[in-house]
Every structure is written in C-alpha cells, then in structure tokens.
N, C-alpha and C positions, 0 to 999 in steps of 0.2 A: 353172752358177754354183756355187761352193763353199759349204760349210756356214757359216752365220753363226757367227763366232767367239764371240759372246755367248751362243749357245745350247748347252746341254750335254745329252747323253743320259745317262740312268741308269735302272736297273731300278725298277719301280714298287714303292713301299712301301704298306702298308695304310693308313697315315694320309695318303697322297697321293691316295687313290682318289676322293674327292668332287670335288676340283679337277680331277683328270685326266678324270673322267667328265663333269663340267660343260663342259670344253673340247670334248669329243666332241659333246655335245648341241648346243652352240652352233654348231659347224661344220656340223651337219645341220639347221640352221634355228632352233634355240633353243626349240622347243616342249617343255615338260617332259613327262617320262614319268610314268605312274601309279606310285604308290609300290610296287605289287607287281612291276612290271617292273624298276624300279631295284634293288629288293632282290634279285631273282633274278639280274640281271646282276652285281651285286656278289658274290653267292655263287658264280657260275660263273667269275668272273675268276681266271685263273691268274697270280698276282702274279710268280712267278719267271720267267714267260714273257712278261711285259708290260714295255714301256718307255715312257718319256715324254721329251719334249724340254722343257727348262726354260730360261726367260730370267729369271734371278734367281729370284724366288719364284713366278713365273707359269708355269703349264703351257701350252705353245704347240703341243704335238704329242703324239699318242697312237698306240700300236700294240700289239696283243696277238697271241698265238698259242695257240689251244686245242690241247691234245694229243688229237688224234682218231685213229681207225683207220678207213681208207677201203677199201671193197671195190673191187678191181680185176678186170679180166677174168680169169676162171679161178676167182674166188671167194675169193682170199686177202684177208686183212684187213691192210692195210699202214699203218704209222705215218705220219701226215701232220700237218703244222702247219696248223691252221685259222686263217689270218690274219684278224684282226678288229679292230674299233674303231679304224680308221686315220683320223686327222684331223690337219689343220694349221690353226692359227688364221689367220683372214684377215689379221691384222696381220703375219704372218710368212711369207706366200707368197713363192715364188721366191727363197728364201734357202738352198735345199738341205736343208731340214729333212726333207722326205719321203724324199729320196734317202739321207740319212744314216740314217734309221730303217730303210729297206729294206735297206741295206747291213748294219747291225748285226743285223737280224732274220735274214737269210739266213745270215750267219755263225753265228748262234746255232743255227739249225735244223740246219745241217751238223754242228755240235759235238754236238748231241743225237742224231745218227745217224738222223735222219728223212729219207728219200729224197725226200719230196714236200712241197710247200707248196701250199695251196689257198685260194681266197678267192672271195667274191661281190662284184662290183665295183659301187659306186655310179656310177662314171664309167669305163667300159671303156677309154677312151683312155689312162688313166693307167698301167695296169699292164703293157702290152706291153713297155715299155722296161725293165722289170725281169724279163722272161722269162716272164710268165704268158700262157697261151693259153686262149681260150674253148673248153672241153671238153664242157660239157653245156648243154642247152637245155631250156626248159619250154614247155608249151602253156597258154594262157589262153583261156577261151571263155565265152560267155553262151548257154546252150542254151535255145531257145524251146520249153519243154515243153508249151505249148498247141498247137503246130503239129507238133512233132517227136515221133514215136513211137519206142519202144524194142523191139527184137527180142531176146529173151533165150534162152539155151540150155536144153535139156532138163534138168530137175532143179532149176531155180530155185525151184519151188514147195516143194521139200523143205527150204529154208532158213528157219529161224524167226528173226524179228526181234523185238527187244525194246528199249525205252528203258532207259537206265541213266544215273545221275549220272556225269558225266565223271571226277570224282575217285575215285569208288567203283570204276569200271571200269578205272582207269589200269593196274594191274598186269597185268590180262588183255590189254589193248590192247598193252602193251609186249611181252608174250610173243609175240603175233602179229607185231609189227614185227621182233622179234629173229629169227624164223624166215625173214623176207624179206631180211634184210641181206645174206647171202652170195649171193643170187640175181641181183643187179643191180649192175653197176659204178656207183660213185658213192655208194652207200648208206653212211651213217655208223653205226658201232656206237654205241649210246647210252651215253655215259659217265655216271657217277653225277651226278644232279642235272638232266641234260638232259631227262629225261622230263617235268619240270615245264614246259618251254617249250610243250608241246602243250596245257597247261591255261591258259596266260595268257589272260585274258579281261577286260581293263580296260573299264569301262563307257564311258569317253570315246572308245574306238576302235570302238564298235559301230555308230555312224552310224544309229541307229534300229532296229537289228536286235536280236533276242533275245539273252539269255545263251547261252553255248555249250551245245549239246545233243549227246547221244551215242546212237547206236543200235548194238546188238551183233547180229552175224549168227552163228547157231548151227545146228549140224547133228549129229545123233547124240550130243547131250550135250557137244559140243566147240565152243568159240568158233572160228569160221573167218574172222572179219573184223569190222570196225567202221567207222563213219563218224562224224565230229564236224563239226558244222555249226551255222549260225545261220539263223533265219528273219526276214526283214524284211517286215512287213506293209505293204501299200500299197493304197489304194482309189481308184478313179476312178468317174465317173458310171455307167459300164457295169458296174462290179463290181470284184471283187478282182483285183489284179495284183501279188501279193507275189513275193518272191524268196527262194530258198534259196541260201545262201552256204556253199559247201563249205570246210571248214577242213582236213580230213584224211580220207583213205579208204585202208584197207589190207585185203587179203583174201588167203587162202591159195590160192585156185583161181578159175578163171573163173566158175563157178556162184555162188560166194559174192559175188564182185564184182558180177555181174549183178543179184543180189538187192538189193544195196545201191544200185546205180544206179537200179533200178526204184523202190525206196522213195523216193529223192530226187526222182525225176521226178513222183511221185504225191502229194506232200504237198498237202493241201487249201489252197485260197485262194492258191496260187502259180502263176505261169506262166513263171518264169525260174529256171534253175539256173546260178549263177555258179561256175565252177571256175577255179582259178589255181594255177600252180606244179606242174602235173601232167607226167608223162613224155610225150615227144613220140609214143610209141607206145601211149598210154593206150587201153584197150580200148573205152571209150564211143564213140570215133570210128567203130567198126566195128559198133556195135549200133544207132546212130541211123538213122532213115529219111532224114534230110536234113542232112548235115554242114554244108552251106552256111548253114543257118539257125542254126548254132551259133557262127558267126563266130570260128573258131579263129585265134589269133595265137601266133607262136613268138617267144620271147625268150631271150637268152643268160642263163646263170646261173653255173655253177661255172667258175672259171679255175684251171688247173693249172700248176704250175711244178716241173720236175724239178730238185731240189737236188743229187742224186747220180744222174747219167745211168745209170751201170752198174747200181747197186742198184735203181733204179726200173724199168728195163726187164727186169731179172731177176725182179722180184717178181710180174709178171703172166704169163699164158700167152697163146698165139696160136692163133687158130682154124684156121690152116693153117701148114704149115712155112715158116719164115723163115730165111734166111741172107743177111744184108745188112750192108754196111759203111757206116755213117753218118759223114759229115764234119760235125761239129757246131760251130757258132759260139755262143759265150756270153760276151759282153763283160762282163756284170755278175758272173758266177760263172765266172771263167776256168778253174777246175779241171775244168770239164766240157768245155772246148773240145778239139777234136781228133777222131781217128778211133776209132770204136767198132764192133766186130763183134758183131752180135746173131744168135744162132742159137737156134732153139727151135721149139716147137709146142704142142700141147694139153696135154702133160705137164710143161712147164717150159721154162726158157730160160737161156742164158748170155750175158752182155754184158761184153766185156773190151776193153781197149785193143789196138790193132793198128797195124801199119805197112803193112797191105795197102791196095791202091788202093780209093778210095771208090766206092760204088755210087750213093749219094744224098747230096746236100748240103742242109742245112737248119739253121735256128737252133733253140735250145732251146725257143723259143716254139711252133714248129710241133710239136715232139715233145710238148709239154704239151697242145696242142689235140687231138692224135690219141691221146693216151695211154689214155683210157678207152674208145675204140672208137666214139665217137659222131661224130667228124669224120674224114672220109676223107683219108688221105695223098694219094690221087689227086686229090681236089678241091683240096687245097692246092697240089698240083703244077700243076693247071690254072690256078690263080691266080698262078702264078709264085713261090710261097713255098717249094716244094721243087724242087730241080734234079736231074733224072735224069742220071746219068753213065754207068751201064751200062744198055743197052737192056733193058727188061722188068723192071728192079728195082723201079720204082715200083708197078706192078700187083701184083707178088708181095708187097711189103711192105704195101700197102693192104689186101689180102685178109686177111693175117695179123693186122693190127692191129684189124680190125673186131670188133664185138660182136653177138651174136644179139639181145640186147635193148638198147634205148637206155639209155645211162647216165643216172642221175637222182639228184639230191640232194633229199630230201623237205622239208628246211627250211633256212632261212638261219642264219647265225651271226655 
C-alpha cells in the first residue's frame, strides 16, 4: 500500500521532541518512563538523524538513527547507523508510514557514507522485508545457585573484590569496557553520553529489588573487571530465597570473570542468579556443575543490514581465505543488487562489482545475518536461504565468514 498522502515526513526539530517521543511511548504500550530515563533519551537523541511522520500537527510515526561504531570480525570499528525509536501510531497502520520512514532512513544512511544499519527488533517479522537479518543472539538464564556449584580456574583467589558506588566507579568501568570493544564482533564503541545508560536505575523498574550495586575486581593494583547488579530479597517459610539480578559484567581475562561469577553465586540470602542478554558463548556455562539447572534460553538480538555491500564486506576480515562471487538480490536498496566478488582473508578483503559467474546466490538479508560471524552461511544454505551454484563454494565461504568468538551487543538502544 502506498504512503498516506496526508502524512508528511520531515527531520525532527528540538521543539518536536516531546510529541514525537510521546507517540513512541504510546506505541509501546503507553506506560510513562521515569523522568531520568526520558531526560537521558532526550539528551542522546540525534536530531539531525531522526525523522517523524506528521498528519497535520500530530506526530504519527517516529524513527531515529544513532551514529555508532560497531566492531566487526577482525577488530575494525565500522560506522553503523543504530536504528532506534521506530513506531507508527495505531491510527495510521497499514498506510505505508513505516515503509516510507525506512526508505528515507536507508537513503540517509547511504548519503552519510555508513555501510551498515543495525537495530534490535521489538517484532522480528517486520524488518526482514527491509533487508535486516538476525545476526547476534543472547543467552538468558536463571542459575540455581543453591544446587549448582562453580569450578573456577587457578588464580581466582588472587583477585580482590570491593564494593563501589556505581556512579563513582563509572570511569573505571568504562575503561575496562573500552579495552574489550575491539575483541568481539558486535560490540559498540561508547559514544559520549552512552556511559550513562549503564547507570539508569529508576525505582519503578526495580520490582522489589535493591538499587543498582557495583563490585570491582582488582589485581596487582589494576581494575580488571566489574559487575553491576541488584539483589531482590524474598523469604519463604523455609528461609531466604532471594535473587541476584545481573545488570552488567565485564572483565579482562578468564580469572577476573570467574572471580566475579563466584561472588555473584555466593551472595548471602540468595539462591538464584538471573542473567540476561549475555553472549551465547558466555563462560559461566562451562564453569557450572549442572547447566541444565540454569535453564538457558537463546533469543535473537541485533539485526544487521548492509547498506553498501562492497564497503561492508571490505570492512571486515575473514578467518580463512575467501574468493567467492555473490549474486545479491536487494529489492529495497537496488544499488546493492548484482554480482560482487569478495576476496580476502585474515589481513583484509576486497569486494568489487564483477561480471564473473556467480558462486552463491542470496539476498542482502542473509548477508546481514552472516556478517558478524555468528550465523553460518552453511546453515542458511541448509534452510534454502543461500543457493550454491559452484560446488564447494558454500563451505568455503561459511568457514571464512565465521568468528572465533560469538558476536554480542552488550546493551540495547
């Protein structure tokens, strides 16, 4: 269906923001945010990268794009548009408002010279038609710390732990985070202001848990990790059954991480550790005595869209040599459609237009899913989403596209 002729798109102005954001909140259920949250998102909004759909004086659609830098396989930090705050008023559904905003936004991202667009989807079914593929996944679990034990590596006892006020320790925690960013695909370099997201702690969202707490891990006078968490007390006739709710954990080495996990396991008066949004290869899974009692669940998280196929594929490296011609379909961004020859390896890559015969045929959505190395091209081929034209090409490309560590995005946006 075409765009509603009564609806106009335009860039967001500062005096539009309250109405624009109110439309977003209403679209996500209408529950007001705490003042501190609203103020932070106002401060983080990039007005020149945000658009609204307007029906007269009423805002009926919203979409923004943060200017991020995303770690890709090989460690490069690549410009990426962090698509965010997307909504359409229920009164204006099925009038083409979302499609028109996605069209405008991807044209803008291309004009900004950013080869990637990424988002976290509230409804995954929506974004495939715009070329986004699910590229990272997260693990969620409830660890039964009363029944599950933890086996930690040698040296764990040498790590000193101390409590710190989250705000007071923020700069030190951010320094640890910054050292980790180049080491895992999907990590986001923290842009100014984004460090404050980790401190958001509205009382209305605690659900009976404590205010945010922070523990620092130190060794040899150096901070080597931190954990931010809440404790939710709960009592039953048999005694205490409290929960520890992990907010964030980062460490520079396995020993420091193990020390933090052991601390979280051992907090008095608790018997459950709730972890969410962790990488699918998170190390606690290999330290616990019984992973089944941890009830792990995997969920999709970051969706990746290649806005410029050539630039995006050149920006990352490949863990094995690749020399493959892709036949790419991209109905929404036709400048990507056609044949691309990718050659490269661990030191870099080239991706250029070619008239050579295709080895693999796929859509830009599959390239986005496989881009960070967490989704196998071979698995997509087994599902019929990648078609092998030259025998052996799929296995070769799948190995090259892989990542030694699972891609992971530590927070939403």
